[in-house]
N, C-alpha and C positions, 0 to 999 in steps of 0.2 A: 439540569440538566441536561446534556446533550443529545442530537438523535445515535441510529448510529453510522448512519451515514458520515456524516462531521469529524466525530471520534475516528471510521477511521480511515481519513482521511489526513484527518494532521496524525494519526500516528502515522500514515504514512506517506506527507512528508518531512515529517523529523524524523523518521531511519535513514530514509532516501538520503538528507542530509547528511545524521553521524557520520553515512555512510558516501560519502562524493560520491552520491550516483541522477546523474542525469537521464530526465523518462527517456530521451531515445537511447540511450546507453543501458535503461532495463528493459525498454524490449526489446533487442541485440543479442542481451546472455538469457533473456527471460524465453523469447519468444512469441508473447504477449502481445498485441497491442496497442502500440503509441497512444491512441485516443482512448483502449478500456485504459492506460496506469492511470490517461491525462484525466476522462469521469470517475475515475477511484479518488485522485488528490481535488478533485475540483467537491466530489461529496455529491454528483450529478446518478446515482447510480442505485438503481430499480434492480436488476441485478445482481448476483453477484457470483461467480465464477469463484468453486474455491481450488476448483482447478489449481490453476491465476492466480490465487493469493497463496495457493503456498507455495511457486514457481516465485513469486514476488516476493517472499519470507523469506526461501533458501534466500536468496541470493542477497537477500539484509543482514543478513547475521539473525534471525527474531524467531519464531515463533504464530504460526498465518495467528493462533489463540493472541497475540499482543499486539494485532490488531486493530481488534476490538474492546479494548480494557479502557478506560478514562482517564487519562493520567499518565503521563513519563512514566513508565513502572520498570520497561526495558533498560 
């Protein structure tokens, strides 16, 4: 079983690829720092900012909870 950090990282990368959006573009649209997005994508997360994930999810046309579901379910 994968850790939540790895699940979040994988799902974020997949969702960004599906929407064809880069880290820089996601940063510019959401206002979430590039470094935070990069850390989420790598799974190097010590603390999750739910407001940031909500902004990211909205741009990626998914629910924030989708980022924590193991497997490509959205």
